[in-house]
Every structure is written in C-alpha cells, then in structure tokens.
Steps between C-alpha positions, in 0.01 A plus 500: 500500500637844411447835674208606277315178549568518878370859525190405308425211727551739814275767363228239413527350844471830668193587293346165579535530882445874517261581206443853615856593442697606190822299522616641160607827689767319696857608429799275599577691822130537619402321812230262377264505797528868558457602145194288445375538859475130551420361843680196652245256389525609137873492528498145623254395227742653250788301631291177473400596151856566400606165638225326298600685181882483524566197711715716734426451876565821689520415868360748754848597616580633146192722481717805620736437198230555238365841578553667158415375149873480434568294807223266422609438141866456619395256770303284268754502220757379735286206597 
C-alpha cells in the first residue's frame, strides 16, 4: 500500500465513524481529534476501523503516537 492509498483509507474510515465531519480538510500536521472535533468513542471506533481496513493492530499504549495525520500514516507504513 502506498501513501495515497493509505490516506484514502484513513479519510474514508474517518468519514465512516464520524459522518458529520469533513476529513478532507486535514493537513499532515493537524491533530485529527481536535481538527474534526471527535470524541473518544469515535476515536476508538476509528482505530478499530483502521485495523479492519489495513490489518495493522494499534495497541492502546501507541495511541499517543498517532495524534496527527502524518503520525498515523508513518505509524501504519512502518508496520
């Protein structure tokens, strides 16, 4: 999977779990939850959705490492 495909998966997953948001506005350095005003339940559903779409398990202790879009993409690409 390349970066373009991954970004598409991330944005689609965000839209699925938080349909009232506009994930397309996210820039690489934006904090995802803050920018999209996501609560913790939506954030958790997003992590689960990403796991299903990418096959990458993100353990709870790593949640702090994936704050921005750039962080998240880098994290998944490394796995």
